[in-house]
C-alpha angles and dihedrals in degrees: 000000000000130000118303135194124218113217116201124186116198103198110051096019117237137146130202136169121219125196116220117238093223094162092056103034108020097155094049092045091052092047093051093042092054091054095055133147095050129171124187150125117297122198142176112270111185101173091103104026131286109339142124123229139198129191103248123188111278118240115258091233127038108280115236119229113256127165083000119182142172091202125069133180139198111306098017121136112205128184120210122190104210105199123215113276094023119143086224095070119145125246089254095076092158087068091062111118127190085271095053125238134307114225113198108191129189116200120214106177138056122283115347126189109219109235135165135173091283095048131263116006124199121214137183113263100213107156144016130209110251101170133038097012100144095051088046091053090053091051092048091053087053090054090051092053102037107027141254125348137185125269132195119197115190142156111278117229127223 
């Protein structure tokens, strides 16, 4: 069994496990893995379909595209490196660093077309939820209706 990430939502409570796609996105998987554990705000981001996003630390060097896609589906975890000066900046501009912003998005509905203010946006598909998906979907719908929540991403044991 490869590396896995535990995703915990605080309000509403939900837990999911995502398996890293290390054979398809090794650089992105390593970059995310090194940043764990991570705690932050998670909010509904409907530009590209039903998903929740959190501002994740940006990589120190430009992140290459690997396993890049403009389509996501239920259970996909996609990392976007939003570079400084991009029209696709997040609402949390104050989190911009000289390297830009990392946008870690978790998709909770069928096929989404990844769009931003400047058009389609490709991201690195680096993990997929393998446990707890349906409870996670319910919690994400709550975030869409009632506003941001808190997320913890950490290395899953076992």
